[in-house]
N, C-alpha and C positions, 0 to 999 in steps of 0.2 A: 606322504607318510601313511602307511597302512596300519590300521588298528583293528583288532578283533572286536566283535560285539560282546558286551557284557550284559547279562540279564539281571535286573534289579528285582527287589521284592514287590509286593502289592501293598494295599492300604491296611495299616495296622489297626486303626480304630474300628472299621467295619468288620475286619476279620475277628477281632475280639468279640464284637456283638454277635457275629454269625455262629461262633463256636460256643456261645453261652457264658462268656466271662462276665464278671461284674462290669457294668457299663451303663452310664447315664450322663445326662447333662447336669451341671456344667463341667464335671471333672473329665468327661470324655475318656480317652484312652488311659489317662493317668489313674483312673479308679482301679484298674487291675493291678497297678503297682502297689496300691494301698491295701486292697482287699484280697488279691489273689495273684501274686507274682508268677505262680506256676503257669497261669494261663498265658502270660506274655511269652514264656519260653515255648509253649505249645504253638502259639501263633507264629513265632519266628521259625520254628521247625517245619510248620506247614509250608511256608514259602521256600525254605531250603530244600525240603523233600520234593517240591515242585520243580526245582532247578535253579532257584535264585543263586547268583554268585556274589551277591551283596545284600545284606540286611541293614535296616536303619533302626537305630535305637528308639525305644518307645518313650522319647523325651519331648515329643511334640506338644503335649498338653501340660508339661511341667513348667507352667508360667502362671503368674497371678491371675491372668484373664480366666483361666480354668480352675485354679486351685483357691483363689482368693488371696489377698495380700498376707493375711496372718498365717495361713497354712504354708504359703510359699516361703515366708520368712523362717518358719520353724522347721519345715520338712523339705524345702525345695532341693537343697544340696543332697540330702539322703535319697530322695526319690530319683533325681537325675543320675546319681551314681549307681543306684540299683538298676536303672534302665540299661546302663552300659554293661553292668555285670551280667544281667540276664541275657543280653545279646551275645556276649562272649561265651556264656554257658551253652547257648544254643549252637554256636559255632563249634565249640569243643565236642559236642555230641554228633556233629554232622558227618565226620569221617572223611571230609574233603575240605580243601581250602575255600573259605568264604570270608569276604571282607565285612567289616563293621563300619558303617558310616554314622557319625555322631550328628543327630538331627538338631539343628539350630533353627527354630521355627520363627514365624512372626510373633513378636513379643506382646502385641496388644490386640490380637484377634485375627483370625483368618479373614482375608479379603477386606481388611480395614486399614489400609495404609494411612487413612485420614486420622486414625487414633494414635499414630506414632508419636512418642514423647522422647525426644533426644536426651532430656535430663534424667529420666528414669531408666532408659534402656540399659546403660552399663551395669546397673545393679542387678539386672535380671540375667542378661546374657553371660556375664562373667561367672555367675554361679553355674550355669550349664557347662561352660567350657572347662572350668576347674574340675567339675564333678565327672565329666565324661572323658577327659583327657587320658586317664590310664587305660581305657578300655577300647578306644577306637583306632581305626587305621586311617581314617580321613574325616574331614568335616563336610557336612552337607547343609548349607544354608538354603532351606527349602520353603516353598510357598511364599517367597518374598514378593510383595506387591508393589514395591517402590525401589528406586535406586538407593535412597538413603538407608534402607534396610540392609542392602548389600554392603554398603560402607560400614554399617554398624557391626556386621559379622567380621569383616576384615580387621577392624579396629580392635575387637575383642581378642581375636587370635594373636594380633601383634602385641597387645598388652600381656598376654599370657606367654609370649615367646614361643608359640607353637610353630613347628616346622612341618606339620602334617599337611598333606595336600588339601586344597579347598575346592569343593564343587559348589557352584551357585546355581540355584534353580528358581526361576521366576514364575509366578502365576499370572495369567493373562486375562484381560477383559474379553469375555466371550461375545459381548454385545458391540464392542468397538474394535474392529480389526486393527492389528498392528500396534496395540498398546498394552502396557501393564495395567493392573487394576487402579494404579494411581493416575493413569492417563498419559504417562511418559512413553515415548516411542520405544518399541522393542529394540530397534537398532542402537539407540543410546544406551540401553541397559546392557546389551551384549558388549559394547565397547568398554563400558565401565567395568564389567566383570573381568574382562581381560586385563585392564589396567590394575585391578585389585589382585592380580596373580591367580585367578581361578584357573585350575587345570582343566575343568570341564564346565560347560554352560548348558543348563537344561531348562525345560519348561514343565510345570506340573500343576495338578489340581485345577484343571480347566478342561474344556472339551477337546476331544481328540482332533476334531477338525481344526480348532484354533492352533493347536500345537503343530499340525502339518504345515501351515503357512509360516509359523514362527521359525521353524527349523530351516526353511529356505532362506529367510532373512539372516539367520545366524550363520549359516554356511557361507553365504556371500561375503560376510564380514571376516570370519575367522579362517576360512579355507580349511586346511588340514592341520592348522597349528594348535587347535584346541578341540578336545572331544565335545561333541554335542549329543543331546538326547532328550528324551521326554518320558513322562509317566502321567497319563491322563486320569481324571476321575470318571465315574460312571453316572454322575448326577444329571438329572433333567435340568438344563441350563436355567430356564426361567424360574423353576421352583427353587433352585439353589440360590439364585441371586435375591429372591424375595424372602428367604428364610434367614433371619438374623442369627449370627453365631450364638451358640448356647441356648437357642430357643427351640430346637427340635432336630429332627433328622431329615435331610433332604432325600427325596425319592430318586430311584434309579431309572435310567433309560432301559427300555426293553429290547433295544437293538444292538447291545454291546455284549453279546456272548463272547466266549474266547476266540472263536473263529472270526467274528466280525471285527473284534478289536485287533486281531492279528492282521486284518486287511489294512487298517490304519497304520499299524506299526510297520508293515512292509513298505508303505509310502515313506515313512521316516527313514528306514534303512536305505531306501533308494536315494533319499536326499542327503545321505552321509551320516546319519545318526549311528553311534556305536554304543549308546547306553539306553536301554529300553526296559521299562517295567510298568507298574500300575500304581495309581493313587487310590483315593477313596472308592471302595466298592469293587475294586479289581481283586479277585479272589485267587487262591492257589491254582485253580483250573486255568485262569487267564495266564498266569506266569508259566505254567507247564506248557501251554501252547506256544508261548514265545520261545521257551527253551528248545522246544522241538523245532521251531522255525529256524533257529540259528544253529541247530545241530549240537545242542548240549545234551 
């Protein structure tokens, strides 16, 4: 089965910070929804103008972990719905077809599968699914650090009766090759994603080198039956691992300019990836280079 390559967007949070939008911890990218929604549209448009064929809703931080329990209870639905509406607005201004992916993030903090609470999870993710559903073309369970998080996404979509395509993207342990951040094997995670009817399996928010190895594992399991891809972050690995979520901003590597990142992505394409983009710190220039690489 031959599939064309699709170019995804880059990291929303750091793009908002780069362009001067309201941005701070702990709200992270959700602060722009609260204080300056027009900045979110601008960030989306920056990636679309660079060549992205898919943008992801700015709903990653619309969870109690970033907003707090009280604000999520009072404003979570409205903010998540707004993130979907703003993404759709950006697409309507693009002048060409662009897909909108509904971001379904880790519910209890990035890189912290150990904090997962099965009892509380439905009350958070159901709000996101209900709010985003009118605005998205597909669902993206992203930066999932454990297999149970993938099950949680699928269960929420089933409760909502959603028939939109599901993409599942796992984040990997940069220090322990071959594993999710939970310690579970990548091979097990890929097989579960397929069982959960994911149409695409990706890896994100980890080092580009880590994704390269993971894609080979995924391709060996799924062959050409499921699309695979990746979107790496630009963090210095050790600094990122040592910086608690909501505590500060991880620093960036100085060796991942657009062309250097493109060298990694070319390895992914050679391994069979058909979905490529960028995560935290990957800017419109990175996406523009990827679009040029694949002839967009």
